[in-house]
C-alpha positions as CSV (number, residue, x, y, z in Angstrom):
1,M,114.1,71.6,123.2
2,G,116.8,71.9,121.2
3,R,120.2,72.2,122.5
4,R,119.6,75.8,124.8
5,C,117.9,76.1,128.0
6,G,114.4,76.0,126.4
7,R,112.8,77.0,123.2
8,S,109.4,77.5,124.8
9,P,107.8,77.7,128.2
10,D,107.8,74.0,129.8
11,L,105.0,74.1,131.6
12,R,103.7,70.4,131.3
13,V,100.5,72.5,130.1
14,F,98.8,68.8,129.2
15,W,99.8,67.0,132.2
16,P,97.2,68.2,135.2
17,A,95.1,65.8,134.7
18,A,97.4,63.1,135.1
19,A,98.8,64.8,137.7
20,R,95.6,64.8,139.9
21,A,95.2,60.9,139.3
22,L,98.4,60.3,140.2
23,E,98.6,62.9,143.7
24,G,102.6,63.0,143.4
25,R,104.8,60.1,141.8
26,G,107.5,59.9,140.3
27,Y,108.1,58.9,136.6
28,L,110.7,58.4,133.7
29,E,110.0,59.8,130.4
30,L,112.0,58.7,127.4
31,D,111.4,61.5,124.4
32,A,112.8,60.3,120.6
33,G,113.3,63.9,118.5
34,Y,114.0,65.0,115.1
35,E,114.6,68.6,114.1
36,T,115.9,70.0,110.7
37,G,116.2,73.5,109.1
38,D,119.0,76.2,108.2
39,F,117.7,78.9,110.8
40,G,118.3,81.4,108.4
41,T,121.9,80.6,107.5
42,P,124.0,78.4,104.5
43,T,124.2,75.7,106.6
44,T,121.3,73.0,107.2
45,A,121.3,70.9,110.4
46,N,119.8,67.7,111.1
47,L,119.2,66.5,114.9
48,F,118.4,63.5,116.0
49,S,117.8,63.4,119.7
50,L,117.0,60.8,122.8
51,S,116.3,62.3,126.0
52,P,115.5,60.4,129.0
53,T,114.1,62.5,131.6
54,L,113.0,61.7,135.6
55,G,111.4,63.6,137.5
56,Y,108.6,64.1,140.3
57,V,104.8,65.6,139.4
58,T,101.9,66.4,141.8
59,P,98.7,68.6,141.3
60,R,100.9,71.6,142.7
61,Y,104.5,71.2,141.1
62,N,106.9,69.2,139.2
63,L,110.3,68.4,139.4
64,S,112.9,67.0,136.6
65,V,115.8,66.6,135.4
66,T,116.8,65.8,131.3
67,V,119.5,64.1,130.1
68,P,119.3,64.3,126.3
69,F,121.9,62.7,123.8
70,L,122.1,64.3,120.6
71,S,123.7,63.2,116.7
72,L,123.8,66.6,114.9
73,T,124.8,66.6,111.0
74,E,125.3,70.0,109.2
75,K,125.5,70.5,105.6
76,T,127.1,73.5,104.1
77,G,127.4,73.3,100.2
78,G,129.1,70.2,99.2
79,S,130.6,69.6,102.6
80,S,129.2,68.4,105.8
81,T,130.1,67.4,109.7
82,S,128.6,65.5,112.5
83,G,128.6,64.8,116.0
84,T,127.1,62.6,118.4
85,G,127.3,62.6,122.1
86,L,125.7,63.9,125.5
87,G,123.7,66.9,125.5
88,D,123.3,69.6,127.9
89,V,121.6,68.1,131.0
90,V,118.8,70.3,131.9
91,L,117.2,70.9,135.3
92,R,113.5,72.3,135.7
93,A,111.1,73.0,138.5
94,G,107.8,74.3,137.6
95,G,104.6,74.6,139.3
96,L,100.7,76.4,140.1
97,L,101.5,79.9,141.4
98,L,97.5,80.2,141.6
99,P,95.5,77.5,141.4
100,E,92.6,77.3,138.9
101,T,89.9,79.3,140.8
102,G,86.2,78.7,140.2
103,G,86.3,80.8,137.5
104,G,88.8,78.7,135.7
105,L,91.4,80.9,135.7
106,S,95.1,79.7,137.2
107,I,98.9,81.4,136.8
108,S,102.1,78.7,136.6
109,G,105.3,79.2,136.2
110,A,108.7,77.5,136.0
111,S,112.5,77.6,136.0
112,A,115.1,76.0,134.1
113,V,118.7,75.7,134.3
114,K,120.9,74.5,131.2
115,L,124.3,72.8,132.4
116,P,127.2,72.9,129.8
117,T,127.6,68.9,129.6
118,A,127.6,69.1,125.8
119,D,130.7,69.0,123.6
120,E,131.0,72.4,122.0
121,A,134.1,70.9,119.6
122,K,131.3,68.9,117.9
123,G,128.6,71.5,117.8
124,L,126.4,69.9,120.3
125,G,126.4,72.6,122.8
126,T,127.8,76.2,123.8
127,G,130.2,75.1,126.7
128,Q,128.0,77.9,128.8
129,T,125.3,77.5,131.5
130,D,121.8,79.4,130.3
131,Y,119.1,80.2,133.0
132,G,115.6,80.5,132.0
133,V,112.3,81.5,134.0
134,F,108.8,80.9,132.4
135,A,105.2,81.9,133.9
136,G,102.0,80.9,131.8
137,L,98.1,82.2,132.5
138,H,95.7,79.9,131.6
139,Q,91.6,80.1,131.5
140,R,89.3,77.2,131.0
141,L,85.7,78.6,128.6
142,L,83.6,76.3,126.9
143,G,85.6,73.0,127.2
144,L,88.8,74.3,126.5
145,K,91.9,75.8,128.0
146,F,93.7,79.0,126.5
147,S,97.0,79.7,128.0
148,L,99.3,82.7,127.5
149,T,103.3,82.4,128.2
150,G,106.3,83.8,128.4
151,G,109.7,83.5,129.5
152,Y,113.2,85.1,129.3
153,I,116.8,82.6,129.2
154,V,119.9,84.1,130.1
155,T,122.2,82.7,127.7
156,G,125.9,82.3,128.9
157,N,128.7,83.0,126.1
158,P,131.5,81.4,125.0
159,A,134.8,83.0,124.6
160,G,134.7,85.4,121.4
161,T,130.9,84.9,121.0
162,T,128.2,86.9,121.9
163,Y,124.8,85.6,122.3
164,K,121.4,87.6,123.2
165,D,119.8,86.8,125.9
166,T,116.4,85.4,124.8
167,P,113.0,86.7,125.5
168,L,109.6,84.1,124.6
169,V,106.0,84.5,124.2
170,G,103.7,82.0,123.2
171,I,99.3,81.4,122.9
172,G,98.0,77.8,123.0
173,V,94.6,76.5,123.4
174,S,94.0,72.7,124.8
175,R,91.0,70.6,125.0
176,V,90.8,67.1,127.0
177,F,88.7,64.5,125.3
178,G,88.7,61.5,128.3
179,T,92.1,60.7,128.9
180,M,93.5,62.4,125.7
181,N,94.7,66.5,125.9
182,V,95.5,67.7,122.5
183,F,96.7,71.1,122.2
184,A,98.3,73.5,119.9
185,S,100.2,76.7,120.0
186,L,102.0,79.3,118.5
187,D,104.9,80.2,119.9
188,G,108.0,83.3,119.5
189,R,111.6,83.7,120.9
190,G,114.3,86.5,120.3
191,A,117.1,85.3,118.2
192,T,120.4,84.7,119.8
193,V,122.3,86.2,117.0
194,S,122.3,89.5,116.2
195,G,121.3,90.1,112.7
196,A,118.8,86.6,112.8
197,K,115.1,86.4,112.6
198,D,113.6,86.0,115.5
199,P,111.9,82.6,115.2
200,I,108.3,82.1,115.1
201,E,106.7,78.1,115.3
202,A,103.2,76.3,115.4
203,S,103.0,73.2,117.3
204,L,100.0,70.6,117.6
205,G,100.2,67.5,120.1
206,A,98.7,65.3,122.0
207,F,99.1,63.7,125.4
208,H,97.1,60.1,126.0
209,L,97.0,58.3,129.6
210,F,96.6,55.0,129.2
211,N,96.2,54.2,132.8
212,R,97.9,54.9,136.1
213,D,101.2,54.0,135.1
214,Y,101.6,54.8,131.6
215,G,101.2,57.9,128.7
216,L,102.2,58.6,124.9
217,K,102.7,62.5,124.1
218,G,103.5,63.5,120.6
219,S,103.6,66.5,118.9
220,A,105.0,68.0,115.6
221,T,106.5,72.0,115.3
222,F,106.4,73.8,111.8
223,G,108.6,77.0,111.7
224,L,106.8,79.7,110.2
225,N,109.7,81.3,109.2
226,N,113.7,81.0,108.4
227,G,114.5,82.0,112.1
228,G,113.3,78.7,113.1
229,P,113.6,75.0,112.5
230,A,111.9,73.9,109.1
231,F,110.2,70.7,111.0
232,G,110.5,69.4,114.1
233,A,108.7,66.4,115.8
234,I,108.7,64.6,119.5
235,L,107.3,61.0,120.5
236,G,108.0,60.1,124.1
237,V,106.5,57.4,126.4
238,V,105.9,58.2,130.3
239,R,106.0,55.4,133.0
240,W,105.0,56.7,136.4
241,F,106.2,55.1,139.6
């Protein structure tokens, strides 16, 4: 998810099977992440994150709060800086706007708010609140689930800095194999800084449900241009209660 309100629509598209089985339960998710790249600048950034999420999921909707802890190192030429601390807290709410029809069509939506809890002086956040809205159109066909997602993030601007609001769009496909859901996506978003390239990224991942109480997820992201990260990865454990 990075240090902003959301890089792509977090619609939990790989959770419906788990949600149907759970019929409404709380969960605690712990994600460990890594991201690296120069994002089209002379500075190379390496970001490690540990992000606990507390939420509630049902077959129709999910609510969550994520409190990330970040460690960022930035290198420019022969010099480097680093910062560690609390990241920006993210509140999310999402759900099905149109439950899946007999033809396999469904529509989902989500909203998110990024609260400015990170230390701006350490480069861990912007010190401003971001707001995002997202939507997804999903279609089941031949055992696959195809998704078209989009969104828009209203970006807060620190004093003396202007960030552009961010449109997002993505296409994805997923398939269920027993208790595992495997997915792939191609996502693009508008650059927040004038003159920078709009990032384009490809992601691969899976979500495995061990039983009613535990799940494991993992994903890898590859930047397809220098506007996004060169590489990113997330490994997470989910515990329902």
